[in-house]
VEXBAFI-437544 format. One record per atom (N, C-alpha, C, O, CB): residue number from 1; residue in three letters; atom name; y, z, x. Coordinates in pm, 1 decimal, decimal comma, padded with zeros to 6 digits. Glycine has a CB too. Layout:
// residues N
num/residuo/atomo/v/w/u
NUM/ALA/CA/Y/Z/X $
...
//
This chain:
// residues 102
num/residuo/atomo/v/w/u
1/UNK/N/08006,0/-06156,9/04299,0 $
1/UNK/CA/07975,6/-06247,1/04405,5 $
1/UNK/C/07887,1/-06361,1/04353,8 $
1/UNK/O/07785,4/-06332,6/04290,5 $
1/UNK/CB/07908,4/-06172,7/04520,3 $
2/UNK/N/07918,2/-06479,8/04375,9 $
2/UNK/CA/07837,0/-06594,6/04353,6 $
2/UNK/C/07753,5/-06633,8/04463,1 $
2/UNK/O/07805,6/-06659,5/04571,7 $
2/UNK/CB/07914,4/-06701,5/04319,0 $
3/UNK/N/07622,1/-06641,6/04445,8 $
3/UNK/CA/07525,6/-06662,2/04564,1 $
3/UNK/C/07500,7/-06815,6/04579,9 $
3/UNK/O/07445,6/-06858,2/04681,4 $
3/UNK/CB/07380,4/-06582,6/04539,4 $
4/UNK/N/07540,4/-06896,5/04481,5 $
4/UNK/CA/07523,7/-07038,9/04492,8 $
4/UNK/C/07659,7/-07101,3/04441,8 $
4/UNK/O/07734,4/-07042,2/04363,8 $
4/UNK/CB/07394,3/-07090,1/04407,9 $
5/UNK/N/07682,6/-07219,6/04491,0 $
5/UNK/CA/07798,8/-07299,2/04449,9 $
5/UNK/C/07773,4/-07367,4/04317,7 $
5/UNK/O/07658,7/-07392,1/04280,2 $
5/UNK/CB/07833,4/-07403,1/04556,1 $
6/UNK/N/07886,3/-07399,6/04243,4 $
6/UNK/CA/07873,5/-07483,7/04123,7 $
6/UNK/C/07815,6/-07613,2/04148,0 $
6/UNK/O/07737,5/-07663,2/04067,0 $
6/UNK/CB/07999,8/-07503,7/04061,4 $
7/UNK/N/07852,4/-07675,5/04264,4 $
7/UNK/CA/07801,6/-07809,9/04296,7 $
7/UNK/C/07653,4/-07803,8/04323,7 $
7/UNK/O/07578,7/-07891,4/04280,2 $
7/UNK/CB/07875,2/-07869,7/04418,3 $
8/UNK/N/07608,9/-07700,3/04395,9 $
8/UNK/CA/07460,8/-07694,9/04416,4 $
8/UNK/C/07381,6/-07665,3/04287,0 $
8/UNK/O/07270,9/-07714,2/04264,6 $
8/UNK/CB/07427,2/-07586,6/04521,1 $
9/UNK/N/07445,7/-07583,3/04205,3 $
9/UNK/CA/07376,2/-07553,5/04076,5 $
9/UNK/C/07358,3/-07673,9/03986,6 $
9/UNK/O/07252,9/-07694,9/03926,4 $
9/UNK/CB/07452,4/-07448,6/04000,1 $
10/UNK/N/07468,5/-07755,1/03979,2 $
10/UNK/CA/07470,9/-07876,7/03899,7 $
10/UNK/C/07373,9/-07977,2/03958,4 $
10/UNK/O/07303,6/-08043,5/03882,2 $
10/UNK/CB/07612,9/-07935,5/03893,1 $
11/UNK/N/07366,3/-07991,8/04088,8 $
11/UNK/CA/07263,7/-08073,5/04147,6 $
11/UNK/C/07121,4/-08030,9/04120,5 $
11/UNK/O/07032,6/-08113,6/04099,8 $
11/UNK/CB/07284,0/-08078,0/04288,8 $
12/UNK/N/07100,3/-07895,5/04121,0 $
12/UNK/CA/06967,4/-07840,5/04102,4 $
12/UNK/C/06927,7/-07863,2/03953,5 $
12/UNK/O/06813,1/-07895,4/03922,2 $
12/UNK/CB/06963,7/-07686,2/04142,0 $
13/UNK/N/07024,4/-07845,3/03866,5 $
13/UNK/CA/07005,2/-07855,5/03718,0 $
13/UNK/C/07004,9/-07997,7/03668,9 $
13/UNK/O/06975,9/-08025,5/03552,5 $
13/UNK/CB/07114,6/-07779,2/03644,4 $
14/UNK/N/07039,7/-08093,2/03765,6 $
14/UNK/CA/07060,3/-08235,9/03716,6 $
14/UNK/C/07157,5/-08255,4/03623,0 $
14/UNK/O/07130,6/-08327,0/03526,6 $
14/UNK/CB/06947,1/-08289,9/03660,7 $
15/UNK/N/07275,1/-08201,2/03633,5 $
15/UNK/CA/07384,2/-08206,7/03540,8 $
15/UNK/C/07498,2/-08283,9/03605,0 $
15/UNK/O/07552,3/-08244,9/03708,5 $
15/UNK/CB/07428,4/-08065,7/03498,9 $
16/UNK/N/07534,8/-08400,7/03537,0 $
16/UNK/CA/07653,4/-08482,0/03578,8 $
16/UNK/C/07771,7/-08450,0/03500,8 $
16/UNK/O/07761,0/-08403,0/03387,5 $
16/UNK/CB/07627,6/-08628,3/03566,6 $
17/UNK/N/07884,5/-08473,0/03555,6 $
17/UNK/CA/08011,7/-08455,3/03489,6 $
17/UNK/C/08052,2/-08307,6/03496,2 $
17/UNK/O/07984,0/-08225,3/03557,2 $
17/UNK/CB/08004,6/-08504,7/03343,2 $
18/UNK/N/08165,6/-08276,5/03431,2 $
18/UNK/CA/08209,4/-08138,0/03442,5 $
18/UNK/C/08225,0/-08074,0/03302,4 $
18/UNK/O/08285,2/-07967,1/03292,6 $
18/UNK/CB/08343,0/-08130,8/03521,0 $
19/UNK/N/08175,4/-08132,7/03198,3 $
19/UNK/CA/08194,1/-08073,9/03069,4 $
19/UNK/C/08125,0/-07943,4/03043,1 $
19/UNK/O/08160,5/-07867,4/02952,9 $
19/UNK/CB/08153,0/-08165,8/02972,6 $
20/UNK/N/08020,8/-07918,9/03128,5 $
20/UNK/CA/07942,6/-07790,2/03116,6 $
20/UNK/C/07983,7/-07696,3/03226,7 $
20/UNK/O/07919,0/-07592,6/03241,5 $
20/UNK/CB/07787,1/-07815,2/03123,9 $
21/UNK/N/08084,0/-07722,9/03303,9 $
21/UNK/CA/08113,2/-07635,1/03420,9 $
21/UNK/C/08145,5/-07490,0/03379,2 $
21/UNK/O/08098,0/-07398,0/03445,8 $
21/UNK/CB/08232,5/-07692,8/03501,9 $
22/UNK/N/08225,9/-07464,3/03269,6 $
22/UNK/CA/08255,8/-07333,0/03229,5 $
22/UNK/C/08121,0/-07247,7/03211,6 $
22/UNK/O/08105,6/-07136,7/03262,5 $
22/UNK/CB/08339,4/-07339,2/03098,5 $
23/UNK/N/08029,1/-07311,1/03135,7 $
23/UNK/CA/07900,7/-07251,8/03105,0 $
23/UNK/C/07817,1/-07228,9/03225,4 $
23/UNK/O/07758,3/-07121,8/03241,0 $
23/UNK/CB/07827,4/-07335,5/03010,6 $
24/UNK/N/07809,8/-07326,7/03311,5 $
24/UNK/CA/07732,5/-07315,3/03437,9 $
24/UNK/C/07789,7/-07205,2/03532,0 $
24/UNK/O/07717,2/-07126,5/03592,8 $
24/UNK/CB/07732,5/-07452,9/03512,3 $
25/UNK/N/07921,0/-07205,9/03538,8 $
25/UNK/CA/07988,9/-07105,1/03626,9 $
25/UNK/C/07956,3/-06961,8/03569,6 $
25/UNK/O/07928,3/-06868,6/03645,0 $
25/UNK/CB/08152,6/-07131,4/03632,0 $
26/UNK/N/07961,0/-06949,2/03436,9 $
26/UNK/CA/07924,3/-06814,8/03376,1 $
26/UNK/C/07779,8/-06780,4/03411,2 $
26/UNK/O/07752,3/-06668,4/03454,2 $
26/UNK/CB/07941,9/-06815,7/03216,7 $
27/UNK/N/07684,8/-06877,0/03393,4 $
27/UNK/CA/07550,1/-06847,9/03417,8 $
27/UNK/C/07521,6/-06824,0/03562,8 $
27/UNK/O/07436,7/-06740,2/03593,5 $
27/UNK/CB/07467,8/-06954,3/03367,2 $
28/UNK/N/07589,6/-06894,8/03658,8 $
28/UNK/CA/07574,9/-06855,0/03801,6 $
28/UNK/C/07616,5/-06710,7/03828,4 $
28/UNK/O/07549,0/-06639,7/03903,0 $
28/UNK/CB/07658,0/-06947,4/03890,3 $
29/UNK/N/07721,5/-06669,0/03771,2 $
29/UNK/CA/07762,7/-06529,6/03792,5 $
29/UNK/C/07649,1/-06439,9/03735,6 $
29/UNK/O/07612,4/-06342,8/03801,8 $
29/UNK/CB/07904,8/-06498,3/03721,6 $
30/UNK/N/07592,9/-06467,9/03618,0 $
30/UNK/CA/07496,5/-06384,4/03560,4 $
30/UNK/C/07371,6/-06384,1/03645,8 $
30/UNK/O/07313,0/-06278,0/03667,8 $
30/UNK/CB/07467,6/-06427,0/03420,9 $
31/UNK/N/07328,9/-06499,5/03694,8 $
31/UNK/CA/07209,2/-06508,6/03776,6 $
31/UNK/C/07223,7/-06435,9/03909,1 $
31/UNK/O/07132,8/-06365,6/03953,3 $
31/UNK/CB/07175,0/-06652,4/03801,4 $
32/UNK/N/07339,8/-06453,8/03972,1 $
32/UNK/CA/07374,1/-06384,8/04090,7 $
32/UNK/C/07373,8/-06233,1/04071,2 $
32/UNK/O/07316,8/-06159,7/04152,0 $
32/UNK/CB/07506,4/-06431,3/04138,3 $
33/UNK/N/07435,8/-06188,1/03966,7 $
33/UNK/CA/07437,5/-06049,1/03942,3 $
33/UNK/C/07297,0/-05989,6/03925,1 $
33/UNK/O/07268,2/-05883,1/03979,6 $
33/UNK/CB/07520,0/-06022,5/03823,4 $
34/UNK/N/07209,7/-06057,5/03849,9 $
34/UNK/CA/07070,7/-06016,2/03832,2 $
34/UNK/C/07001,7/-06001,0/03960,2 $
34/UNK/O/06936,5/-05899,7/03985,3 $
34/UNK/CB/06996,7/-06111,8/03748,8 $
35/UNK/N/07015,3/-06106,3/04048,4 $
35/UNK/CA/06955,1/-06102,4/04177,5 $
35/UNK/C/07007,7/-05985,3/04269,8 $
35/UNK/O/06931,8/-05909,9/04330,7 $
35/UNK/CB/06978,4/-06235,6/04243,2 $
36/UNK/N/07140,1/-05978,2/04273,7 $
36/UNK/CA/07197,3/-05869,6/04347,9 $
36/UNK/C/07155,7/-05725,9/04301,3 $
36/UNK/O/07137,9/-05633,7/04380,8 $
36/UNK/CB/07344,0/-05883,1/04340,9 $
37/UNK/N/07141,7/-05714,9/04165,7 $
37/UNK/CA/07103,5/-05585,2/04115,5 $
37/UNK/C/06953,8/-05556,3/04156,3 $
37/UNK/O/06917,8/-05443,3/04189,4 $
37/UNK/CB/07123,4/-05580,0/03958,3 $
38/UNK/N/06872,7/-05659,6/04152,4 $
38/UNK/CA/06731,9/-05642,5/04184,2 $
38/UNK/C/06711,0/-05604,0/04321,1 $
38/UNK/O/06627,4/-05518,3/04349,8 $
38/UNK/CB/06656,8/-05762,1/04157,7 $
39/UNK/N/06788,9/-05667,8/04416,4 $
39/UNK/CA/06777,3/-05632,6/04559,6 $
39/UNK/C/06856,4/-05517,2/04601,0 $
39/UNK/O/06859,5/-05482,1/04718,9 $
39/UNK/CB/06815,8/-05743,8/04642,5 $
40/UNK/N/06922,5/-05454,7/04505,8 $
40/UNK/CA/07003,7/-05330,3/04519,9 $
40/UNK/C/07118,5/-05360,9/04625,9 $
40/UNK/O/07143,7/-05284,2/04718,8 $
40/UNK/CB/06908,5/-05202,5/04568,3 $
41/UNK/N/07180,9/-05471,9/04604,5 $
41/UNK/CA/07294,8/-05507,9/04700,0 $
41/UNK/C/07404,0/-05401,7/04689,2 $
41/UNK/O/07433,4/-05352,7/04580,2 $
41/UNK/CB/07357,4/-05653,8/04666,7 $
42/UNK/N/07461,3/-05368,1/04798,5 $
42/UNK/CA/07567,8/-05273,3/04808,3 $
42/UNK/C/07516,4/-05132,9/04849,5 $
42/UNK/O/07592,9/-05038,2/04867,6 $
42/UNK/CB/07641,3/-05267,0/04676,1 $
43/UNK/N/07382,6/-05125,7/04863,1 $
43/UNK/CA/07334,0/-04991,8/04914,1 $
43/UNK/C/07336,4/-04986,8/05069,4 $
43/UNK/O/07340,9/-05089,2/05137,5 $
43/UNK/CB/07185,5/-04963,2/04862,4 $
44/UNK/N/07333,4/-04870,8/05117,1 $
44/UNK/CA/07341,5/-04840,2/05263,6 $
44/UNK/C/07214,2/-04775,9/05306,3 $
44/UNK/O/07142,6/-04709,7/05231,2 $
44/UNK/CB/07462,2/-04746,9/05297,9 $
45/UNK/N/07189,4/-04801,6/05440,8 $
45/UNK/CA/07076,8/-04736,5/05506,4 $
45/UNK/C/07119,3/-04585,6/05536,1 $
45/UNK/O/07225,5/-04540,6/05493,1 $
45/UNK/CB/07036,3/-04816,9/05642,8 $
46/UNK/N/07032,9/-04512,6/05609,8 $
46/UNK/CA/07062,7/-04374,8/05640,1 $
46/UNK/C/07173,5/-04359,9/05739,6 $
46/UNK/O/07229,1/-04250,9/05752,8 $
46/UNK/CB/06942,5/-04306,9/05690,0 $
47/UNK/N/07208,1/-04464,6/05810,1 $
47/UNK/CA/07323,2/-04456,1/05898,1 $
47/UNK/C/07460,6/-04506,9/05832,0 $
47/UNK/O/07565,4/-04517,7/05895,6 $
47/UNK/CB/07291,5/-04538,7/06024,6 $
48/UNK/N/07447,5/-04533,3/05711,0 $
48/UNK/CA/07565,0/-04574,4/05628,6 $
48/UNK/C/07601,2/-04728,6/05646,2 $
48/UNK/O/07709,3/-04772,4/05606,7 $
48/UNK/CB/07690,4/-04485,0/05669,1 $
49/UNK/N/07507,3/-04806,6/05706,3 $
49/UNK/CA/07530,6/-04941,3/05720,1 $
49/UNK/C/07475,7/-05018,7/05597,0 $
49/UNK/O/07378,7/-04978,4/05532,9 $
49/UNK/CB/07470,7/-04988,4/05848,1 $
50/UNK/N/07541,2/-05127,5/05569,4 $
50/UNK/CA/07494,3/-05206,0/05449,0 $
50/UNK/C/07354,0/-05264,4/05474,5 $
50/UNK/O/07323,2/-05315,8/05582,0 $
50/UNK/CB/07596,2/-05324,4/05415,2 $
51/UNK/N/07266,9/-05252,9/05364,0 $
51/UNK/CA/07135,0/-05310,5/05378,0 $
51/UNK/C/07132,7/-05455,1/05389,8 $
51/UNK/O/07053,9/-05510,9/05466,2 $
51/UNK/CB/07053,4/-05273,9/05269,1 $
52/UNK/N/07223,8/-05524,4/05310,7 $
52/UNK/CA/07233,2/-05663,1/05303,5 $
52/UNK/C/07361,6/-05707,6/05356,1 $
52/UNK/O/07466,7/-05658,1/05315,5 $
52/UNK/CB/07213,7/-05709,5/05169,6 $
53/UNK/N/07357,4/-05804,1/05449,7 $
53/UNK/CA/07487,6/-05858,2/05499,4 $
53/UNK/C/07470,6/-06006,2/05493,6 $
53/UNK/O/07390,9/-06067,4/05564,7 $
53/UNK/CB/07526,1/-05808,5/05648,4 $
54/UNK/N/07553,6/-06063,3/05401,0 $
54/UNK/CA/07553,0/-06209,3/05383,8 $
54/UNK/C/07676,1/-06278,0/05443,5 $
54/UNK/O/07719,1/-06384,8/05399,9 $
54/UNK/CB/07544,0/-06242,9/05236,7 $
55/UNK/N/07731,8/-06208,9/05548,7 $
55/UNK/CA/07852,0/-06267,0/05618,6 $
55/UNK/C/07813,9/-06396,3/05680,2 $
55/UNK/O/07902,1/-06480,7/05695,5 $
55/UNK/CB/07909,2/-06171,5/05728,4 $
56/UNK/N/07694,4/-06420,6/05716,5 $
56/UNK/CA/07653,5/-06542,1/05795,8 $
56/UNK/C/07595,7/-06643,0/05686,3 $
56/UNK/O/07540,4/-06746,8/05722,5 $
56/UNK/CB/07537,2/-06503,8/05916,9 $
57/UNK/N/07609,2/-06611,7/05558,4 $
57/UNK/CA/07562,4/-06702,6/05449,2 $
57/UNK/C/07440,9/-06643,2/05381,5 $
57/UNK/O/07366,2/-06563,0/05437,4 $
57/UNK/CB/07528,0/-06845,3/05504,3 $
58/UNK/N/07425,0/-06688,7/05253,9 $
58/UNK/CA/07316,3/-06636,7/05174,9 $
58/UNK/C/07183,5/-06699,4/05221,8 $
58/UNK/O/07178,8/-06821,2/05239,1 $
58/UNK/CB/07341,0/-06664,2/05024,6 $
59/UNK/N/07079,7/-06625,0/05242,3 $
59/UNK/CA/06953,3/-06688,6/05284,9 $
59/UNK/C/06902,2/-06792,3/05181,5 $
59/UNK/O/06933,4/-06779,9/05063,1 $
59/UNK/CB/06845,1/-06579,8/05307,6 $
60/UNK/N/06830,3/-06886,3/05221,3 $
60/UNK/CA/06787,1/-06995,1/05139,8 $
60/UNK/C/06685,8/-06948,8/05030,1 $
60/UNK/O/06681,7/-07011,3/04924,1 $
60/UNK/CB/06725,7/-07102,4/05228,7 $
61/UNK/N/06607,7/-06846,5/05050,6 $
61/UNK/CA/06519,7/-06799,9/04963,1 $
61/UNK/C/06580,5/-06719,9/04854,0 $
61/UNK/O/06529,0/-06715,6/04742,3 $
61/UNK/CB/06425,5/-06729,8/05029,9 $
62/UNK/N/06690,2/-06656,0/04884,9 $
62/UNK/CA/06773,6/-06588,1/04785,3 $
62/UNK/C/06843,5/-06689,7/04694,2 $
62/UNK/O/06850,2/-06674,8/04572,2 $
62/UNK/CB/06878,2/-06498,2/04855,1 $
63/UNK/N/06894,4/-06792,6/04759,9 $
63/UNK/CA/06950,3/-06899,1/04667,0 $
63/UNK/C/06854,6/-06966,8/04577,7 $
63/UNK/O/06891,0/-07006,8/04467,1 $
63/UNK/CB/07014,9/-07003,9/04744,0 $
64/UNK/N/06727,6/-06982,2/04622,5 $
64/UNK/CA/06619,3/-07033,6/04547,7 $
64/UNK/C/06593,6/-06950,2/04427,6 $
64/UNK/O/06575,5/-06999,9/04316,5 $
64/UNK/CB/06499,4/-07043,2/04630,3 $
65/UNK/N/06592,3/-06822,9/04451,5 $
65/UNK/CA/06567,7/-06718,5/04345,2 $
65/UNK/C/06679,4/-06730,2/04240,9 $
65/UNK/O/06655,7/-06724,6/04120,2 $
65/UNK/CB/06564,0/-06568,6/04407,6 $
66/UNK/N/06806,8/-06747,2/04294,2 $
66/UNK/CA/06922,1/-06749,4/04196,9 $
66/UNK/C/06906,6/-06879,9/04112,9 $
66/UNK/O/06931,4/-06878,6/03992,3 $
66/UNK/CB/07069,0/-06745,3/04275,0 $
67/UNK/N/06866,6/-06989,4/04175,7 $
67/UNK/CA/06853,1/-07116,6/04101,7 $
67/UNK/C/06741,2/-07108,1/03995,4 $
67/UNK/O/06750,9/-07172,2/03890,8 $
67/UNK/CB/06823,5/-07233,3/04200,8 $
68/UNK/N/06640,2/-07033,0/04020,9 $
68/UNK/CA/06533,2/-07019,9/03927,7 $
68/UNK/C/06579,1/-06934,4/03805,7 $
68/UNK/O/06547,3/-06965,1/03690,9 $
68/UNK/CB/06410,6/-06957,6/03997,5 $
69/UNK/N/06653,0/-06829,1/03834,9 $
69/UNK/CA/06705,4/-06745,0/03727,4 $
69/UNK/C/06814,7/-06824,7/03646,0 $
69/UNK/O/06825,9/-06817,2/03523,7 $
69/UNK/CB/06765,9/-06610,5/03788,3 $
70/UNK/N/06892,8/-06901,0/03727,5 $
70/UNK/CA/06993,2/-06988,2/03659,2 $
70/UNK/C/06932,0/-07077,3/03559,1 $
70/UNK/O/06972,5/-07083,5/03443,0 $
70/UNK/CB/07067,8/-07072,5/03757,8 $
71/UNK/N/06825,1/-07152,2/03610,3 $
71/UNK/CA/06757,8/-07248,3/03521,6 $
71/UNK/C/06717,1/-07184,7/03402,2 $
71/UNK/O/06741,0/-07241,9/03295,9 $
71/UNK/CB/06641,9/-07311,6/03583,6 $
72/UNK/N/06656,0/-07069,3/03402,5 $
72/UNK/CA/06598,9/-06992,1/03291,1 $
72/UNK/C/06708,9/-06953,8/03196,7 $
72/UNK/O/06696,3/-06968,3/03075,2 $
72/UNK/CB/06524,5/-06866,1/03341,0 $
73/UNK/N/06819,7/-06903,5/03254,1 $
73/UNK/CA/06939,8/-06866,6/03172,0 $
73/UNK/C/06994,6/-06984,8/03098,1 $
73/UNK/O/07028,7/-06971,5/02980,6 $
73/UNK/CB/07050,8/-06807,2/03259,9 $
74/UNK/N/07005,5/-07104,1/03162,7 $
74/UNK/CA/07061,6/-07222,3/03097,8 $
74/UNK/C/06965,4/-07269,5/02993,5 $
74/UNK/O/07007,8/-07302,8/02882,9 $
74/UNK/CB/07091,6/-07334,4/03199,0 $
75/UNK/N/06838,7/-07274,1/03022,6 $
75/UNK/CA/06735,4/-07328,8/02932,6 $
75/UNK/C/06730,7/-07240,7/02807,1 $
75/UNK/O/06714,3/-07293,0/02696,8 $
75/UNK/CB/06593,0/-07334,4/03003,9 $
76/UNK/N/06744,1/-07113,7/02820,7 $
76/UNK/CA/06725,2/-07020,1/02705,1 $
76/UNK/C/06855,9/-06954,0/02672,3 $
76/UNK/O/06859,5/-06836,9/02634,6 $
76/UNK/CB/06617,1/-06911,1/02735,7 $
77/UNK/N/06960,7/-07026,3/02685,9 $
77/UNK/CA/07100,9/-06966,0/02663,0 $
77/UNK/C/07114,2/-06920,9/02518,4 $
77/UNK/O/07180,2/-06820,0/02493,4 $
77/UNK/CB/07218,1/-07072,4/02696,1 $
78/UNK/N/07053,0/-06992,9/02418,9 $
78/UNK/CA/07068,8/-06964,2/02283,4 $
78/UNK/C/06971,3/-06868,2/02229,3 $
78/UNK/O/07000,2/-06802,7/02129,1 $
78/UNK/CB/07063,7/-07081,7/02210,5 $
79/UNK/N/06853,5/-06854,7/02290,5 $
79/UNK/CA/06744,5/-06768,5/02249,8 $
79/UNK/C/06785,5/-06619,1/02279,0 $
79/UNK/O/06773,2/-06529,3/02195,7 $
79/UNK/CB/06610,3/-06809,2/02326,3 $
80/UNK/N/06833,4/-06602,9/02400,4 $
80/UNK/CA/06871,9/-06468,7/02447,3 $
80/UNK/C/06765,7/-06364,0/02457,7 $
80/UNK/O/06797,9/-06246,9/02477,9 $
80/UNK/CB/06971,7/-06417,7/02361,6 $
81/UNK/N/06641,6/-06399,8/02445,2 $
81/UNK/CA/06538,5/-06300,2/02449,4 $
81/UNK/C/06440,0/-06317,5/02569,7 $
81/UNK/O/06349,7/-06236,1/02588,9 $
81/UNK/CB/06463,0/-06304,0/02319,3 $
82/UNK/N/06461,0/-06429,9/02652,5 $
82/UNK/CA/06371,9/-06450,5/02762,5 $
82/UNK/C/06412,9/-06363,6/02879,6 $
82/UNK/O/06530,5/-06332,9/02899,2 $
82/UNK/CB/06369,0/-06596,2/02801,8 $
83/UNK/N/06315,3/-06325,8/02954,7 $
83/UNK/CA/06342,1/-06247,9/03077,5 $
83/UNK/C/06353,0/-06347,6/03189,0 $
83/UNK/O/06252,7/-06409,5/03224,5 $
83/UNK/CB/06229,6/-06140,2/03107,6 $
84/UNK/N/06466,2/-06365,9/03244,3 $
84/UNK/CA/06483,8/-06468,9/03354,6 $
84/UNK/C/06432,5/-06430,2/03482,6 $
84/UNK/O/06426,3/-06512,7/03573,8 $
84/UNK/CB/06623,3/-06502,2/03374,8 $
85/UNK/N/06391,1/-06299,1/03498,5 $
85/UNK/CA/06344,3/-06248,5/03628,5 $
85/UNK/C/06191,8/-06265,9/03625,2 $
85/UNK/O/06119,1/-06168,8/03604,7 $
85/UNK/CB/06388,0/-06093,9/03654,6 $
86/UNK/N/06145,0/-06384,8/03644,6 $
86/UNK/CA/05999,1/-06415,3/03642,4 $
86/UNK/C/05927,0/-06345,8/03765,9 $
86/UNK/O/05992,3/-06296,5/03857,9 $
86/UNK/CB/05976,3/-06576,2/03646,4 $
87/UNK/N/05801,5/-06345,1/03762,4 $
87/UNK/CA/05718,3/-06281,5/03876,9 $
87/UNK/C/05753,0/-06359,0/04003,2 $
87/UNK/O/05768,6/-06301,2/04110,7 $
87/UNK/CB/05553,8/-06287,8/03848,9 $
88/UNK/N/05765,5/-06498,7/03987,7 $
88/UNK/CA/05790,3/-06578,7/04112,6 $
88/UNK/C/05921,9/-06539,1/04173,5 $
88/UNK/O/05933,0/-06530,9/04295,8 $
88/UNK/CB/05790,3/-06732,5/04083,7 $
89/UNK/N/06025,9/-06513,4/04088,7 $
89/UNK/CA/06154,5/-06461,3/04145,7 $
89/UNK/C/06139,0/-06324,5/04211,2 $
89/UNK/O/06189,3/-06298,7/04320,6 $
89/UNK/CB/06261,4/-06451,5/04035,5 $
90/UNK/N/06069,2/-06240,2/04141,4 $
90/UNK/CA/06049,4/-06104,7/04194,4 $
90/UNK/C/05973,9/-06113,4/04330,5 $
90/UNK/O/06002,5/-06034,7/04420,7 $
90/UNK/CB/05968,8/-06015,4/04090,3 $
91/UNK/N/05879,6/-06206,6/04345,6 $
91/UNK/CA/05802,9/-06220,9/04467,2 $
91/UNK/C/05897,7/-06282,3/04579,0 $
91/UNK/O/05891,1/-06242,8/04695,4 $
91/UNK/CB/05674,0/-06313,0/04440,5 $
92/UNK/N/05973,4/-06366,8/04543,6 $
92/UNK/CA/06071,9/-06421,8/04646,1 $
92/UNK/C/06164,2/-06317,2/04692,9 $
92/UNK/O/06196,2/-06315,9/04811,8 $
92/UNK/CB/06155,4/-06537,9/04589,3 $
93/UNK/N/06209,8/-06229,9/04611,4 $
93/UNK/CA/06306,7/-06130,6/04649,9 $
93/UNK/C/06247,2/-06002,1/04704,6 $
93/UNK/O/06321,2/-05914,4/04749,2 $
93/UNK/CB/06391,2/-06099,5/04535,3 $
94/UNK/N/06114,4/-05989,0/04702,0 $
94/UNK/CA/06050,3/-05866,6/04754,9 $
94/UNK/C/06090,8/-05818,9/04898,3 $
94/UNK/O/06115,2/-05700,8/04923,1 $
94/UNK/CB/05904,4/-05888,9/04754,1 $
95/UNK/N/06096,2/-05918,5/04990,2 $
95/UNK/CA/06136,7/-05878,6/05128,5 $
95/UNK/C/06284,9/-05817,8/05130,5 $
95/UNK/O/06322,0/-05743,1/05221,0 $
95/UNK/CB/06128,0/-06007,6/05226,1 $
96/UNK/N/06363,0/-05854,3/05028,1 $
96/UNK/CA/06505,4/-05802,7/05033,7 $
96/UNK/C/06526,6/-05679,6/04955,1 $
96/UNK/O/06630,5/-05614,7/04967,3 $
96/UNK/CB/06602,4/-05905,9/04983,7 $
97/UNK/N/06427,9/-05644,0/04871,8 $
97/UNK/CA/06451,5/-05523,9/04783,4 $
97/UNK/C/06438,2/-05394,4/04862,4 $
97/UNK/O/06340,9/-05369,9/04933,7 $
97/UNK/CB/06350,2/-05521,7/04663,2 $
98/UNK/N/06544,2/-05311,4/04844,8 $
98/UNK/CA/06541,2/-05179,0/04903,0 $
98/UNK/C/06455,3/-05091,6/04811,3 $
98/UNK/O/06484,8/-05085,6/04692,0 $
98/UNK/CB/06686,4/-05120,4/04920,9 $
99/UNK/N/06351,2/-05023,6/04859,7 $
99/UNK/CA/06273,5/-04938,8/04783,1 $
99/UNK/C/06351,1/-04824,0/04727,0 $
99/UNK/O/06441,9/-04770,0/04790,1 $
99/UNK/CB/06163,9/-04892,7/04860,2 $
100/UNK/N/06315,2/-04789,3/04612,4 $
100/UNK/CA/06369,3/-04658,2/04558,1 $
100/UNK/C/06298,6/-04537,3/04603,9 $
100/UNK/O/06175,9/-04533,6/04593,6 $
100/UNK/CB/06365,0/-04657,1/04410,2 $
101/UNK/N/06365,5/-04435,5/04654,7 $
101/UNK/CA/06305,8/-04320,2/04696,6 $
101/UNK/C/06335,5/-04202,0/04605,5 $
101/UNK/O/06452,4/-04167,2/04588,8 $
101/UNK/CB/06345,8/-04294,2/04830,7 $
102/UNK/N/06236,0/-04139,6/04546,5 $
102/UNK/CA/06252,2/-04039,3/04448,4 $
102/UNK/C/06291,8/-03909,8/04507,0 $
102/UNK/O/06309,9/-03812,1/04434,4 $
102/UNK/CB/06131,8/-04024,2/04371,9 $
//
């Protein structure tokens, strides 16, 4: 699931043209996957209902977090050692994260 569009990502990254579209598309998928994994998307509550429902659209703060992760992934695409999940991203996603119960 992609949480932001290619067009929005290119606008946010200030990228013109389409020569980098395959790379950006790949990084959007990676950033979206990281965010979804962090908020534990796909989990259910005790009634079996999904915790997160994006049927009405992805909330703006989640999109902002994806854009922040995406920017980090694009910026450090060759280094490969940077952690794109900064504290700012984690803070933005905190209200959406389902706590782990041991």
